[in-house]
ChimeraX commands (.cxc) that place a marker at each C-alpha (Angstrom):
marker #1 position 181.68,-104.72,91.24 radius 0.5
marker #1 position 183.87,-102.16,89.42 radius 0.5
marker #1 position 181.86,-102.34,86.16 radius 0.5
marker #1 position 178.70,-101.81,88.16 radius 0.5
marker #1 position 180.22,-98.66,89.71 radius 0.5
marker #1 position 181.19,-97.28,86.27 radius 0.5
marker #1 position 177.71,-98.04,84.93 radius 0.5
marker #1 position 176.12,-96.17,87.85 radius 0.5
marker #1 position 178.41,-93.15,87.31 radius 0.5
marker #1 position 177.68,-93.15,83.57 radius 0.5
marker #1 position 173.93,-93.36,84.24 radius 0.5
marker #1 position 174.12,-90.42,86.68 radius 0.5
marker #1 position 176.09,-88.31,84.19 radius 0.5
marker #1 position 173.64,-89.19,81.42 radius 0.5
marker #1 position 170.68,-88.22,83.59 radius 0.5
marker #1 position 172.33,-84.92,84.57 radius 0.5
marker #1 position 173.13,-84.02,80.96 radius 0.5
marker #1 position 169.58,-84.86,79.84 radius 0.5
marker #1 position 168.21,-82.70,82.66 radius 0.5
marker #1 position 170.32,-79.68,81.68 radius 0.5
marker #1 position 169.47,-80.10,77.99 radius 0.5
marker #1 position 165.78,-80.25,78.86 radius 0.5
marker #1 position 166.04,-77.05,80.95 radius 0.5
marker #1 position 167.85,-75.24,78.13 radius 0.5
marker #1 position 165.32,-76.37,75.52 radius 0.5
marker #1 position 162.41,-75.43,77.78 radius 0.5
marker #1 position 163.76,-71.92,78.35 radius 0.5
marker #1 position 164.21,-71.43,74.61 radius 0.5
marker #1 position 160.75,-72.74,73.75 radius 0.5
marker #1 position 158.88,-70.89,76.49 radius 0.5
marker #1 position 160.17,-67.32,76.15 radius 0.5
marker #1 position 158.32,-64.63,78.03 radius 0.5
marker #1 position 156.64,-61.83,76.07 radius 0.5
marker #1 position 159.52,-59.32,76.31 radius 0.5
marker #1 position 162.17,-61.82,75.29 radius 0.5
marker #1 position 160.07,-63.02,72.36 radius 0.5
marker #1 position 159.44,-59.46,71.18 radius 0.5
marker #1 position 163.14,-58.61,71.47 radius 0.5
marker #1 position 164.14,-61.74,69.56 radius 0.5
marker #1 position 161.57,-60.95,66.89 radius 0.5
marker #1 position 162.77,-57.35,66.54 radius 0.5
marker #1 position 166.38,-58.46,66.33 radius 0.5
marker #1 position 165.48,-61.06,63.71 radius 0.5
marker #1 position 163.64,-58.46,61.63 radius 0.5
marker #1 position 166.55,-56.01,61.89 radius 0.5
marker #1 position 169.06,-58.71,61.00 radius 0.5
marker #1 position 166.96,-59.63,57.96 radius 0.5
marker #1 position 166.83,-55.97,56.88 radius 0.5
marker #1 position 170.60,-55.60,57.32 radius 0.5
marker #1 position 171.23,-58.73,55.27 radius 0.5
marker #1 position 168.88,-57.50,52.56 radius 0.5
marker #1 position 170.62,-54.11,52.54 radius 0.5
marker #1 position 174.00,-55.79,52.08 radius 0.5
marker #1 position 172.65,-57.98,49.29 radius 0.5
marker #1 position 171.04,-55.02,47.52 radius 0.5
marker #1 position 174.19,-52.90,47.68 radius 0.5
marker #1 position 176.23,-55.81,46.35 radius 0.5
marker #1 position 173.70,-56.33,43.55 radius 0.5
marker #1 position 173.90,-52.64,42.60 radius 0.5
marker #1 position 177.69,-52.81,42.47 radius 0.5
marker #1 position 177.60,-56.01,40.39 radius 0.5
marker #1 position 175.04,-54.49,38.04 radius 0.5
marker #1 position 177.30,-51.48,37.47 radius 0.5
marker #1 position 180.27,-53.75,36.83 radius 0.5
marker #1 position 178.28,-55.83,34.34 radius 0.5
marker #1 position 177.24,-52.71,32.44 radius 0.5
marker #1 position 180.82,-51.38,32.45 radius 0.5
marker #1 position 182.04,-54.73,31.13 radius 0.5
marker #1 position 179.52,-54.59,28.28 radius 0.5
marker #1 position 177.49,-57.57,29.53 radius 0.5
marker #1 position 174.36,-55.49,30.00 radius 0.5
marker #1 position 172.57,-53.06,27.70 radius 0.5
marker #1 position 171.96,-49.53,28.95 radius 0.5
marker #1 position 168.19,-49.96,28.74 radius 0.5
marker #1 position 168.29,-53.15,30.82 radius 0.5
marker #1 position 170.70,-51.53,33.25 radius 0.5
marker #1 position 168.38,-48.54,33.76 radius 0.5
marker #1 position 165.40,-50.78,34.44 radius 0.5
marker #1 position 167.22,-53.07,36.87 radius 0.5
marker #1 position 169.05,-50.20,38.55 radius 0.5
marker #1 position 165.77,-48.36,39.16 radius 0.5
marker #1 position 164.16,-51.44,40.69 radius 0.5
marker #1 position 167.14,-52.19,42.95 radius 0.5
marker #1 position 167.45,-48.58,44.09 radius 0.5
marker #1 position 163.74,-48.38,44.95 radius 0.5
marker #1 position 163.99,-51.51,47.09 radius 0.5
marker #1 position 167.20,-50.23,48.72 radius 0.5
marker #1 position 165.45,-46.97,49.62 radius 0.5
marker #1 position 162.62,-48.91,51.27 radius 0.5
marker #1 position 165.03,-51.04,53.29 radius 0.5
marker #1 position 167.07,-48.02,54.41 radius 0.5
marker #1 position 163.90,-46.16,55.43 radius 0.5
marker #1 position 162.77,-49.19,57.45 radius 0.5
marker #1 position 166.15,-49.34,59.19 radius 0.5
marker #1 position 165.99,-45.60,59.92 radius 0.5
marker #1 position 162.46,-45.93,61.30 radius 0.5
marker #1 position 163.67,-48.59,63.75 radius 0.5
marker #1 position 166.29,-46.30,65.27 radius 0.5
marker #1 position 164.20,-43.11,65.28 radius 0.5
marker #1 position 163.25,-43.40,69.00 radius 0.5
marker #1 position 166.89,-43.86,69.94 radius 0.5
marker #1 position 167.92,-40.90,67.81 radius 0.5
marker #1 position 165.52,-38.60,69.68 radius 0.5
marker #1 position 166.77,-39.88,73.02 radius 0.5
marker #1 position 170.40,-39.34,71.97 radius 0.5
marker #1 position 169.59,-35.81,70.78 radius 0.5
marker #1 position 167.96,-35.03,74.12 radius 0.5
marker #1 position 171.00,-36.37,75.98 radius 0.5
marker #1 position 173.33,-34.23,73.85 radius 0.5
marker #1 position 171.25,-31.12,74.47 radius 0.5
marker #1 position 171.24,-31.79,78.22 radius 0.5
marker #1 position 174.99,-32.30,78.17 radius 0.5
marker #1 position 175.57,-29.13,76.17 radius 0.5
marker #1 position 173.35,-27.14,78.52 radius 0.5
marker #1 position 175.28,-28.28,81.59 radius 0.5
marker #1 position 178.73,-27.75,80.03 radius 0.5
marker #1 position 180.46,-24.41,80.66 radius 0.5
marker #1 position 180.49,-21.99,77.74 radius 0.5
marker #1 position 183.87,-21.71,76.01 radius 0.5
marker #1 position 185.71,-18.39,76.16 radius 0.5
marker #1 position 185.40,-16.22,73.07 radius 0.5
marker #1 position 189.01,-15.03,73.30 radius 0.5
marker #1 position 191.84,-17.54,73.12 radius 0.5
marker #1 position 194.08,-17.51,76.12 radius 0.5
marker #1 position 197.72,-16.51,75.86 radius 0.5
marker #1 position 198.75,-20.02,76.74 radius 0.5
marker #1 position 196.74,-21.47,73.85 radius 0.5
marker #1 position 198.21,-18.91,71.46 radius 0.5
marker #1 position 201.72,-19.85,72.53 radius 0.5
marker #1 position 200.99,-23.58,72.15 radius 0.5
marker #1 position 200.38,-23.20,68.37 radius 0.5
marker #1 position 203.74,-22.93,66.62 radius 0.5
marker #1 position 204.03,-20.63,63.63 radius 0.5
marker #1 position 204.41,-22.01,60.12 radius 0.5
marker #1 position 207.58,-21.32,58.17 radius 0.5
marker #1 position 207.64,-19.77,54.69 radius 0.5
marker #1 position 210.01,-21.04,52.03 radius 0.5
marker #1 position 211.72,-19.26,49.13 radius 0.5
marker #1 position 209.24,-20.77,46.65 radius 0.5
marker #1 position 206.35,-19.16,48.53 radius 0.5
marker #1 position 204.98,-22.27,50.25 radius 0.5
marker #1 position 203.94,-22.10,53.87 radius 0.5
marker #1 position 205.23,-25.21,55.66 radius 0.5
marker #1 position 204.61,-26.67,59.09 radius 0.5
marker #1 position 207.21,-25.76,61.70 radius 0.5
marker #1 position 208.36,-29.37,62.03 radius 0.5
marker #1 position 208.57,-29.95,58.26 radius 0.5
marker #1 position 211.88,-31.28,56.93 radius 0.5
marker #1 position 210.95,-30.81,53.25 radius 0.5
marker #1 position 209.01,-28.06,51.46 radius 0.5
marker #1 position 205.41,-28.98,50.59 radius 0.5
marker #1 position 205.59,-27.31,47.18 radius 0.5
marker #1 position 209.07,-27.88,45.75 radius 0.5
marker #1 position 210.38,-30.69,47.96 radius 0.5
marker #1 position 213.61,-28.90,48.90 radius 0.5
marker #1 position 215.10,-29.76,52.28 radius 0.5
marker #1 position 214.25,-27.07,54.85 radius 0.5
marker #1 position 216.41,-28.26,57.72 radius 0.5
marker #1 position 218.65,-31.12,58.73 radius 0.5
marker #1 position 217.24,-33.77,61.03 radius 0.5
marker #1 position 218.93,-34.19,64.38 radius 0.5
marker #1 position 219.21,-37.95,63.72 radius 0.5
marker #1 position 221.09,-37.41,60.46 radius 0.5
marker #1 position 223.59,-35.07,62.12 radius 0.5
marker #1 position 224.45,-37.57,64.86 radius 0.5
marker #1 position 227.16,-40.08,63.80 radius 0.5
marker link #1:1,2 radius 0.2
marker link #1:2,3 radius 0.2
marker link #1:3,4 radius 0.2
marker link #1:4,5 radius 0.2
marker link #1:5,6 radius 0.2
marker link #1:6,7 radius 0.2
marker link #1:7,8 radius 0.2
marker link #1:8,9 radius 0.2
marker link #1:9,10 radius 0.2
marker link #1:10,11 radius 0.2
marker link #1:11,12 radius 0.2
marker link #1:12,13 radius 0.2
marker link #1:13,14 radius 0.2
marker link #1:14,15 radius 0.2
marker link #1:15,16 radius 0.2
marker link #1:16,17 radius 0.2
marker link #1:17,18 radius 0.2
marker link #1:18,19 radius 0.2
marker link #1:19,20 radius 0.2
marker link #1:20,21 radius 0.2
marker link #1:21,22 radius 0.2
marker link #1:22,23 radius 0.2
marker link #1:23,24 radius 0.2
marker link #1:24,25 radius 0.2
marker link #1:25,26 radius 0.2
marker link #1:26,27 radius 0.2
marker link #1:27,28 radius 0.2
marker link #1:28,29 radius 0.2
marker link #1:29,30 radius 0.2
marker link #1:30,31 radius 0.2
marker link #1:31,32 radius 0.2
marker link #1:32,33 radius 0.2
marker link #1:33,34 radius 0.2
marker link #1:34,35 radius 0.2
marker link #1:35,36 radius 0.2
marker link #1:36,37 radius 0.2
marker link #1:37,38 radius 0.2
marker link #1:38,39 radius 0.2
marker link #1:39,40 radius 0.2
marker link #1:40,41 radius 0.2
marker link #1:41,42 radius 0.2
marker link #1:42,43 radius 0.2
marker link #1:43,44 radius 0.2
marker link #1:44,45 radius 0.2
marker link #1:45,46 radius 0.2
marker link #1:46,47 radius 0.2
marker link #1:47,48 radius 0.2
marker link #1:48,49 radius 0.2
marker link #1:49,50 radius 0.2
marker link #1:50,51 radius 0.2
marker link #1:51,52 radius 0.2
marker link #1:52,53 radius 0.2
marker link #1:53,54 radius 0.2
marker link #1:54,55 radius 0.2
marker link #1:55,56 radius 0.2
marker link #1:56,57 radius 0.2
marker link #1:57,58 radius 0.2
marker link #1:58,59 radius 0.2
marker link #1:59,60 radius 0.2
marker link #1:60,61 radius 0.2
marker link #1:61,62 radius 0.2
marker link #1:62,63 radius 0.2
marker link #1:63,64 radius 0.2
marker link #1:64,65 radius 0.2
marker link #1:65,66 radius 0.2
marker link #1:66,67 radius 0.2
marker link #1:67,68 radius 0.2
marker link #1:68,69 radius 0.2
marker link #1:69,70 radius 0.2
marker link #1:70,71 radius 0.2
marker link #1:71,72 radius 0.2
marker link #1:72,73 radius 0.2
marker link #1:73,74 radius 0.2
marker link #1:74,75 radius 0.2
marker link #1:75,76 radius 0.2
marker link #1:76,77 radius 0.2
marker link #1:77,78 radius 0.2
marker link #1:78,79 radius 0.2
marker link #1:79,80 radius 0.2
marker link #1:80,81 radius 0.2
marker link #1:81,82 radius 0.2
marker link #1:82,83 radius 0.2
marker link #1:83,84 radius 0.2
marker link #1:84,85 radius 0.2
marker link #1:85,86 radius 0.2
marker link #1:86,87 radius 0.2
marker link #1:87,88 radius 0.2
marker link #1:88,89 radius 0.2
marker link #1:89,90 radius 0.2
marker link #1:90,91 radius 0.2
marker link #1:91,92 radius 0.2
marker link #1:92,93 radius 0.2
marker link #1:93,94 radius 0.2
marker link #1:94,95 radius 0.2
marker link #1:95,96 radius 0.2
marker link #1:96,97 radius 0.2
marker link #1:97,98 radius 0.2
marker link #1:98,99 radius 0.2
marker link #1:99,100 radius 0.2
marker link #1:100,101 radius 0.2
marker link #1:101,102 radius 0.2
marker link #1:102,103 radius 0.2
marker link #1:103,104 radius 0.2
marker link #1:104,105 radius 0.2
marker link #1:105,106 radius 0.2
marker link #1:106,107 radius 0.2
marker link #1:107,108 radius 0.2
marker link #1:108,109 radius 0.2
marker link #1:109,110 radius 0.2
marker link #1:110,111 radius 0.2
marker link #1:111,112 radius 0.2
marker link #1:112,113 radius 0.2
marker link #1:113,114 radius 0.2
marker link #1:114,115 radius 0.2
marker link #1:115,116 radius 0.2
marker link #1:116,117 radius 0.2
marker link #1:117,118 radius 0.2
marker link #1:118,119 radius 0.2
marker link #1:119,120 radius 0.2
marker link #1:120,121 radius 0.2
marker link #1:121,122 radius 0.2
marker link #1:122,123 radius 0.2
marker link #1:123,124 radius 0.2
marker link #1:124,125 radius 0.2
marker link #1:125,126 radius 0.2
marker link #1:126,127 radius 0.2
marker link #1:127,128 radius 0.2
marker link #1:128,129 radius 0.2
marker link #1:129,130 radius 0.2
marker link #1:130,131 radius 0.2
marker link #1:131,132 radius 0.2
marker link #1:132,133 radius 0.2
marker link #1:133,134 radius 0.2
marker link #1:134,135 radius 0.2
marker link #1:135,136 radius 0.2
marker link #1:136,137 radius 0.2
marker link #1:137,138 radius 0.2
marker link #1:138,139 radius 0.2
marker link #1:139,140 radius 0.2
marker link #1:140,141 radius 0.2
marker link #1:141,142 radius 0.2
marker link #1:142,143 radius 0.2
marker link #1:143,144 radius 0.2
marker link #1:144,145 radius 0.2
marker link #1:145,146 radius 0.2
marker link #1:146,147 radius 0.2
marker link #1:147,148 radius 0.2
marker link #1:148,149 radius 0.2
marker link #1:149,150 radius 0.2
marker link #1:150,151 radius 0.2
marker link #1:151,152 radius 0.2
marker link #1:152,153 radius 0.2
marker link #1:153,154 radius 0.2
marker link #1:154,155 radius 0.2
marker link #1:155,156 radius 0.2
marker link #1:156,157 radius 0.2
marker link #1:157,158 radius 0.2
marker link #1:158,159 radius 0.2
marker link #1:159,160 radius 0.2
marker link #1:160,161 radius 0.2
marker link #1:161,162 radius 0.2
marker link #1:162,163 radius 0.2
marker link #1:163,164 radius 0.2
marker link #1:164,165 radius 0.2
marker link #1:165,166 radius 0.2
view
């Protein structure tokens, strides 16, 4: 009786797992038009990004091979030209994909700038007081007010409070 109960539970779990796998597979295989287009666009962009990475790595390796003396200058020029032309095409394709987003971002920035209040032309007294003055040293260097050492000669300008405490 007990083995029959375990067999029934196992069969029910197996049927449930097969059902959920079938639903997942069906949703992946029967994408709607928007989801398929988005997946296709993402796949194309991912391929372009991978190609860009590979091309940049190839250009760097080509330069290293020439610097190491493994490649003649004439061969380097020919290969470098070919790789750079392909890299330009890939970068232009990537730029073309984001062009609509760039225009939308520019419009959003312009709208934000138009609604923001214009900054005052004159600095306020409070802002002028917030900026501490720089200190000049005997060697002629102008140092920050919190500087401990001179930027030019390295001489100590003041003692730190931590060093004075025992």
